[in-house]
C-alpha positions in Angstrom: 17.0 1.0 24.2 15.7 -0.9 21.3 16.5 0.4 17.9 13.6 2.6 15.9 11.5 0.4 13.9 10.1 1.6 10.4 6.5 1.2 9.1 6.4 1.1 5.7 3.1 1.8 3.7 3.0 0.4 0.0 1.4 1.9 -2.8 3.4 5.4 -3.6 5.9 4.4 -0.7 7.3 1.1 -1.7 5.9 1.0 -5.3 4.5 3.6 -7.7 1.0 3.7 -8.4 -0.5 4.3 -12.0 -4.2 4.4 -11.1 -5.1 5.7 -14.2 -3.4 3.4 -16.4 -5.2 0.6 -14.5 -8.7 2.3 -15.6 -7.4 2.3 -19.1 -6.5 -1.1 -18.9 -9.7 -2.2 -17.6 -11.7 0.0 -20.3 -9.8 -1.4 -23.2 -10.4 -4.8 -21.9 -14.4 -4.3 -21.5 -14.4 -2.5 -25.0 -17.9 -0.8 -25.8 -19.5 -2.3 -22.8 -17.3 0.0 -20.4 -19.0 3.1 -19.0 -17.6 6.4 -20.4 -17.8 7.8 -16.6 -15.1 5.3 -15.4 -12.5 6.7 -13.2 -9.7 5.8 -11.0 -11.5 6.8 -8.0 -14.8 5.3 -8.9 -12.9 1.9 -10.0 -10.4 1.3 -7.1 -12.3 3.0 -4.4 -15.7 1.5 -5.3 -17.1 -0.4 -2.5 -16.7 -3.8 -3.8 -12.9 -3.0 -4.1 -12.7 -1.8 -0.4 -14.5 -4.7 0.7 -11.7 -6.7 -1.2 -9.2 -4.4 0.9 -10.9 -5.4 3.9 -10.9 -9.5 3.4 -14.8 -9.3 3.0 -15.0 -10.0 -0.4 -12.9 -12.8 -1.5 -11.1 -12.3 -5.1 -13.2 -14.5 -7.6 -16.3 -12.7 -5.8 -14.5 -9.4 -6.5 -13.8 -9.8 -10.3 -17.1 -11.0 -10.5 -18.2 -7.5 -9.1 -15.5 -5.6 -11.2 -16.8 -7.3 -14.5 -20.3 -5.9 -13.4 -18.6 -2.4 -12.9 -17.6 -2.3 -16.2 -20.5 -3.2 -18.1 -20.4 -7.4 -18.4 -19.3 -10.6 -18.3 -15.4 -10.6 -18.8 -12.9 -13.3 -18.2 -11.6 -13.4 -14.5 -8.1 -14.1 -15.5 -7.9 -11.1 -17.8 -9.5 -9.0 -15.1 -6.9 -9.9 -12.8 -3.9 -9.0 -15.0 -5.6 -5.7 -16.0 -6.3 -5.0 -12.3 -2.5 -5.2 -11.1 -1.1 -2.9 -14.1 -1.3 -0.1 -11.3 2.0 -0.8 -10.0 5.5 0.8 -11.3 8.7 0.3 -9.5 10.2 2.4 -6.9 13.9 1.8 -6.5 14.6 4.6 -4.6 12.5 3.6 -1.9 12.9 0.4 -2.3 16.8 0.9 -1.5 15.8 3.1 1.3 13.6 0.3 2.9 16.7 -1.9 2.2 19.3 0.1 4.0 17.0 0.1 6.8 17.3 -3.3 7.0 20.8 -3.8 6.5 21.5 -1.3 9.7 19.7 -3.6 11.7 16.2 -1.9 12.2 13.3 -3.8 12.0 10.9 -2.7 9.2 7.0 -3.8 8.8 4.8 -3.3 5.9 1.2 -1.7 7.1 -0.6 -1.8 4.1 -4.2 -1.3 2.6 -4.2 -4.0 -0.1 -6.2 -6.9 -1.7 -5.0 -10.4 -2.2 -4.6 -10.1 -6.2 -2.4 -6.7 -5.7 -0.3 -8.5 -3.0 0.1 -11.7 -4.9 1.7 -9.6 -8.1 3.9 -7.5 -5.7 5.4 -10.0 -3.7 7.5 -11.8 -6.1 8.3 -8.5 -8.1 9.4 -6.6 -5.0 12.4 -8.0 -3.4 12.5 -6.0 -0.3 9.2 -7.0 0.7 10.2 -10.7 1.5 13.1 -9.2 3.9 10.7 -7.2 6.0 10.3 -8.3 9.6 6.4 -9.0 9.1 3.4 -7.8 7.4 0.0 -6.0 8.6 -2.2 -6.3 5.5 -5.8 -5.0 5.5 -7.4 -7.9 3.5 -5.8 -10.4 6.2 -6.8 -8.3 9.5 -10.1 -7.1 8.6 -9.4 -3.5 8.9 -8.6 -0.4 6.6 -6.5 2.5 7.2 -7.5 5.6 8.5 -9.3 3.6 11.3 -7.1 3.8 14.0 -7.8 0.2 14.8 -5.7 -1.0 12.0 -2.5 0.9 13.5 -3.3 0.0 16.6 -3.8 -3.7 15.9 -0.3 -3.6 14.2 1.7 -2.2 17.2 0.1 -4.6 19.3 0.6 -7.4 17.0 4.3 -6.6 16.7 5.1 -5.4 20.4 5.9 -2.0 19.0 6.3 1.2 21.2 4.6 3.9 19.1 7.0 6.5 20.1 9.9 4.1 19.1 8.5 4.2 15.7 8.7 5.9 12.2 5.8 5.4 9.8 5.7 6.6 5.9 2.6 6.9 4.2 1.5 8.8 1.3 -2.1 9.6 2.4 -2.7 12.6 4.9 -5.3 11.0 6.8 -3.6 7.8 7.5 -0.4 10.3 9.0 -3.2 11.8 10.5 -4.2 8.7 12.2 -1.0 7.3 13.0 0.1 10.5 15.1 -3.3 10.3 16.9 -1.8 7.2 18.5 1.6 8.5 19.2 3.4 7.5 16.1 6.1 9.9 14.5 4.7 10.0 11.0 5.7 11.4 7.5 3.7 12.2 4.7 5.6 10.6 1.6 5.3 12.9 -1.6 6.0 10.9 -4.6 5.4 13.4 -6.9 8.5 15.3 -5.8 11.1 12.7 -6.9 14.4 12.8 -5.4 13.2 15.6 -3.4 10.7 13.3 -1.9 13.1 10.3 -1.4 15.3 12.6 0.8 12.4 14.0 2.9 11.8 10.3 3.7 15.6 10.0 4.3 15.5 12.9 6.6 12.6 12.1 8.6 14.1 8.5 9.5 17.3 10.2 10.6 15.4 12.6 12.8 13.5 9.4 14.5 16.9 7.7 15.2 16.9 5.3 12.1 20.4 5.6 10.7 19.5 5.5 7.0 22.7 6.5 4.8 
């Protein structure tokens, strides 16, 4: 029987997210023109951001829309830099992914993300370049928690749902995967070391020999 396959989400699973810091950086860039009501949900889950995540809006067009949201015309290069300030390394989970790969398991990234964020992370998170494959929302035109996103990943990589182990930080994504028969774990980044150990224990229960 084939060894279990691990499916990793990206934000708050292989990297930490600091959305509020991103909003602060964007507001600082916009200066007095930035609306006082801006918050992380409005910025990072705005319809333009979701369209970019889904591959329906090209990065340049998205940055133009982001500039409008911030209240004016802003240099795209500086907007792109501020847009990508939301990530912090997550060495404990990077190490766990590395252990999974070292032990011979296949591991894939299945993530909602946009071209700007992923281009920023690709050279900075070495374990991404070791993964068996990438299933990215902006490339496939689908967003989690739509079950079609995970269904497409399973079909694309020829995976048996029951022989997978999926880690994600959002309950709605976990529920959607479980609905397709994929054993799933809600990763708790706020729990610190206990959260990492919880992910490790889940993988062990699924037959993934993480140390």
